N, C-alpha and C positions, 0 to 999 in steps of 0.2 A: 580502494577495496581492502578490507581487513584480511589479514592472513587467515587462511581457511583450510580445514580438513575436517569433514563433519563427524566422523567417528572412527576410532581405532580400537580393535580388540586383540588381545594377545594374552598368553600365559606368562606371568613373571614367576619363575620357579614353579610352584604348584597353585598359584593364585590367579584367577581370571581378572584381568584388568580391562575396563571399558573407559576410554577417554573420549569425551564429546567436546566438539568445538575446540580441539587442541591446536595450538600454533604448530604448523608443520615444520617450522625451522628449529624446533627443539631437538637437540641431539639425544641419542639413547643414553649417553653418559650423564647428561644434565638431568634427564628424568630420573635415572637410577639414584643419583646422589642427592638431588635437591628435592625430589617429590616422593620417591619410594623409600628413601633412607637406606639404600644399599650402598654403603660407603666403602665396602671392601674393594670395589672397582675403582681404580685410581686414574687420575689424569696426569700424564707425563708431558706429552708434546702437543696435544690437541691437533695433530696433523697425520695420525695414522702411521707413525714411524717407530714408536718405542714399544708398543704392545702392553703397556701397563693397564690399559683400559679394556683388555680382551675379555669378551664374554662369548658364550656359545649359543647359537641358534639351533633349535631342533624343529624339524619339519617332517610330516608324514612322507614316507617313500615306500609305497606298497603297504605291507603289513609291519614295517619297521620304521624307526625314526632315523633320519639322517642328521648328523651333528656337524656343524661347521663353526669355526671361529670367525669373529668379526672385530674390527676396531670400533668400539662404541663411541669413541670421541668424534668420529666423523660420520657415523651412521645416524641418519635422522629418523625420528620416531615413526613416520609412516612405513619405513622399511621392515618393521617387525610385525606389521598387521597380519594376523592369522598364524603367528608362529609362537614358539615357546622360547623365552629368553632365560638362560640359565646363568646365574652369577655365582661367585665364590661362596656366598652364604648358603647355597643349596646343597653343597657337597657333603657337609657333615650330616650324619644320620644316626639316630639313637645314641647320641653323645659320643660317636666314634668318627674319627677322620676317615675320609675317603682314601682308597688305596693310593691314589696319586699324591694326596697330601702327606700320607705316611711315608711314601718313598722320598719326597722332598725333605722331610724332617730327618729321616735315617741316613740320607746321603749328604746332609749339610748343604742343601741346595739354596739356602737363604741366609743373608746377613742382615742388611738394613730392613729387608722385607717389603720395600715399596713396590718393586716389580713382581714380587712373588705371586700375587693373585692372578696376574696375567699369564705367567708361566704355568701355573697350576691348571688354568682353564685350557691352555693349549695342550697340555699333557692329557687332560681329561678327554678332549675331542680326539686326540691321537688314539687313546685306549679304546674309546667307544667305537671308532671306525675299525680298529684292529679286531675287536670282538665281533663286529658284523662280518668281516671277511672270514673269520674263523668259523662262525656259525653257518656261513654259506659253503664251507668246505674248501674255500679257495686256498687257505693256508692256516697254519697254526697261529695262535695269538702271538704275534711278534711284530717287530718293525726293524728294518735294517737302518744303518746309519743315515743313509740318504733320506729315508722317510722321517726319521727323528729330526734331522737338521732342517728339513722342509717345514715340519710342524712347529719348530722353534724359531724359524727364520725371521719372523716378525716381532720377536721379543728380545729386548735389549736389557742387559744387566751391567751395572757399573762396578759392582764390588765383589760378587761371589765368584765369578768365573764360570765357564760353561761346562766344564768336565763333570762337576758334581751334579749339575742339572741333567746332563745326558745320562749319567749313571742312574738318576732318579727315574728317567724315562724308561730305561731298560728294566729296572726293578718293577715299575708299575705294570709292565706288560707280562710279567711272569705269572700273574694270577688271572684265571678266567672266572673267578668268583662273581656271582651276580650282585649288582649294586641295587640301590633303591629305585633307580631309574628304569632298570630292566624289569623289576618286579611290577611296576605299574605302567609299562610301556603301552599296552593295549588300551588302557584307560586314557592315557595322555593323547594317543592318536585319535581316539573318539572325541575327546574334548576339543581338540584342534579342528576336527572336521565338523563339529557342531557349531563352531563360530561361523555364523552366516554373514557372508560379505555382500549379499545382494543389495542391501539398503545403504551400503557404504559408497556413496556417490563418487568419491574420489579414489577409490580402490576397486576399479571395475574388474570383473572376471571375464567378460566377453569383449572381443575386439570391436564389435559393433558399438558397445557402450563406450569404449575408449574413444572411438572416432566421434561419437556424438558429444562427448564431454569436451573434446578439443575444439569442436565447432562452437560450443557454448562458451568455452573459456579459452579463446585463442592465445591469450598471453600466459596461460598456465605453464608451470615448470614441470617437466616430466622427470620422474624419479625412477630409476632402475636400481643400480647398485649404490649410487650416491657417493662414491669415493672421491669424486671431484666436487660435487655439490656440497658435501659436508665441509670441505676445506673453505669454500666460499663463505660459509656461515661462520665457521670458527676462526678463520684467519682474516678474512676481509670484512666480516660483520655484515654480509649481505643478508637481506630478508626477502623471502619470496612470498608473494600474495596468495597464490593458489598452487597447490602441489597435487599432481595426479600420479599415484603410485602404480607402476607397471608390473610389479612382481607377481600379481595374481592373474594377469591376462593370459589365458591358456594359449591363445593364438600367437603369443610372443615367446612361448616356451618350447617350441618344437626343436628337436635335434634329430635330424634325419639324414641318413646316408643313402642317397638315391644312386641310380646307375651312373649318371654322368656328373653329379654335383653333390655337395654337402649343403644342406639347408639348416641354418641356425637362427632361431628366433632372437629378436633384439634384446630380450631379457634373460637369455641364457648366460650364466656366469662363466668366467674363465675356467674355474674348477670343473664345472659340469661338461664343458666342451673339450677339455684338455685331452682326454683319452682318445676321442675321435680324431682330433687334429694330429696328435703325435703319431698315431698309427698311419695316417695318410701322409704326413709331412714331418719326419723326425726332427729336422732342424727347427722347424716352427715350434714343435712341442718343447724342445730344449729351451728355446728363447722365452717361451711363455712362463717357464719356472723362474725367470729373472724379472718378470713383470710384477713389481711390488712384492709384498709378503703374502703368505698363505691367507691371512685375514683379508687382505685386499682382493686377492683372486677369488675368494669365496663370495664376495659381494659384487665386484666389478664385472662388467659385461662387454662383449665385443661391440654390441650395438651402441653402448654408451661411449666407448673409445672412439668410434667413428663419429658419432653425433657431437662429441665435445669439440671436434675440429681443431685439436691442438697440433701444431707443426711437429711436435716431438712425441706424439702418440705412437705406440709400438705396432698396433695392428694395421693401420691404413697402408703403410708402405708394402707390407706383405700382401695384403689384399689387392693392391694396385698391380704388383708384379705378377700376381697369379690371374690377373684379369677377372677378379671377382666382381659381383654386382650386388645391389641392394634393391629391395622392393620398398617403395614409399607409398603410404596410403593417406588420402585426404578424403574424409567422408567415406563414401562407398567406392571412390575411384582409386585405382592402384596404378603405379608406373614402376618399371624396372630400369635402372640406370647403372652404368659402370661406377664402381667406387671412385675411380679417377675423376669422373665428371661431377662428383658431389661437392668438391671443394672449389671455391671461387677465389677467395682471398683470405687473409689472416682472420680466423674465427668467423668467416662468412661462407655459407653453403647455399646450395640451390634449394634447400628444404623450405617449403612455403609455410605460411602461417596456418596452424591447425593440422599440419601434416606430420607424420611420424614414421620412423624407420620400423618396418615390420619384420623383414627377413633378410639375412645375409646369405648369398649364394656363392659357394666356393667350388671351382672346378675340381674334379677328382684328380689325383696325381697321375702324371703321365711318365711311364718308365723311360721315355726318350729324353726327358728333361732332368736337369740337376738343379735343385733349389738350395741356395746358400744364403744364410741369414746371419748377420753380424751386428751385435749390439755393443756400442761403446759407451761406457759410463764410468764415472770416477770411482764408484764402488761396484764390485761385481754383482752382488745381490741387492735386491730391494732398492733400486736406484732408478732415476729418470735418465733416459738416453741423452747423450750429447749428439751422437750420430747413430742412426740405424740404417744399415745398407742391406738390400735384398737383391739377389741375382738369380734369375730363372733362365737357365741356358740349355740350348739344344745343340749338340755338336754332331755333325755327320761327316765321317772321313776326315776329321781334323779341320773342318770348316764350320764357322758359326752359322748354322741354319736358321736359328731363331734365338732371340734374347729379349728379356724384359728386365729393366733395372729401375728400382725405386729407392728413394732415400727419405728418411725423416730427419729433421734437424738441420736441413740444408737450405730451406726456403720458408716462406710464410705459410706454406701448405705442404703436406706430404705430396711428393711430385716424382714423376718418372724422369729418367735421364735420357731424353729423346735423342739428343745429338750423340751421346756416347753409344747408344744402341745402334744408331746409323753407322757409326765408325766400326762397329763390330760385325754387323750382319753381312753375310756373304764373304767374309774375310777369313783367312787362315787363322787358326787359334795359336798364335805365337806371340812372342814378346813385342815385336814391332807393332802388331795390331793393338795389343794392350796399351802400349805407350801412346798411341794415337787416341785411343778411347779415354785414357786418363786425361789427356789434354782437352778432349771434348767436354769432360765434366766441368771444366772451367767456364764453358759457355752455357751449360745447363743450369748452373746454380750461382747465386751470389749470396752466400751465407752471411749471417750477422754474428757479431761478437756479443756474448752475454756472460752471465755468471758461470755457465757450464763450460764454455769453450770460446776461443777466439775464432774469427772468420778464417784466418790462415790455417789454424789447426784443423778446423772442420774440413776444409778442402783437401789438406794433406792426408787426413785420415780417410776420406772418401776415396781418394786415389789409391791409397795403400790397401783398402779393402778390395778394390777391383783387382789389384795385384795378388792379394791373398787368394781370392777366388780362382784366379788363373793358375796359381801354383797348386792349389788343392785339386783342381780338376785335371791338370796336366800330369800330376804325379800323385795318384791316389794313395800310394804307400808312404808319401812324405810325411814325417811326423811334425805337423804344424801344431804347436801347443796353443790351442784356442784359449784356454783359461789364462795363461800368462800373457798372451798377445793382447787380449781385451782388457784384462785387469790393469795392465801397465799403461794403457792408453789414456793417460791423464795429462791435461794441458796445464802445466805448471804456471803459465802466465795468465791464464783466463781469470 
């Protein structure tokens, strides 16, 4: 079967683009540079790490546009269907630089200039989102250092240094003067809504259509955020025959806080779900800010992180420890299973042919439980876990009434520490009990050695994380420096 995606429509800056019979394996960056002639967007790493390829997507959000940065080098072209793609070429207007470009110039934020377009686009999205908050009355147009660092976390510069770029960010936020995008915002929203996706067979809007498509194309590749899919194309030169884009399916976009659980559609991005999750589980919210760069979180989805079935994915251990479940759909039939039961072996799941993840169901937080999440990686930000440990503990009068422990990076699948849990349950919360539970971890897991860490290191770290959890819950006022503890957890011999 030839690679297929029947039609894609989007706005490229202010121009309507209609692509028919396009190869779905085409990255957004390749299209921009090779077909559209937008060469201001650069390729640095082709793996979503350096940010030189950053562009901005604009999508209707009520009567306003929502702006988000993405890595165009690993985003494949179906992911922009029905959206506006903004590149560095669009920022200049009436022969004048945009405010963020002017700020970069005046603060000497560029030397060789290769990475500059990516930085400018990240600053542009930061400014647009700050303006939106200001217009809603949430705050004046500004951004604190944490927000600036998050906005720039996915952009790397080899020669300028970041202080001048941060200064440019601050200067660009000093003005609330309307730009050309605000002046035509209503028109742009209408143009995007006029793009009719009903005839676009491989970008369904209804969940029933998605189910039918998967029955007709059981070998089709499902595309949500595509942050891993894009890497397979750019790094491994994999080609997919049929791609079905999930980003327009309304039934996969739900984000609902119910009485007893949070329901998150499989196509909801990390960025969209973050505020809900951090309000319910602060430790989880903090960990999510370390999951890739902002560009990655703007595209990546929890559903995709589950379905990718990676043993080092960051979401599954948390979901397993919280006893979360997922709804799978095949045709018109639905079934709900614990996330824990989804994984069978390395990259093997119980998901059947033509079946898809519909919804993730997360129990609401319980004040009787303490949730602790620790991510260990060689680089603190924007890095893949070597080990991720999750501990959900209920203590009653100094005794472990209930506990759920799950790890990523310790086995071929994300997996609970059943024996360690048994060593803890019903036992006094003291060092002797913790020592026994640490030994039990050795029977729960047989980790492998790879480029990120050795087997011995992983086991030692897992046991140390249980010790860390014990110390933090036993002595809440103890100053355990999380940042230094995790940032220094590097296996020198791996």
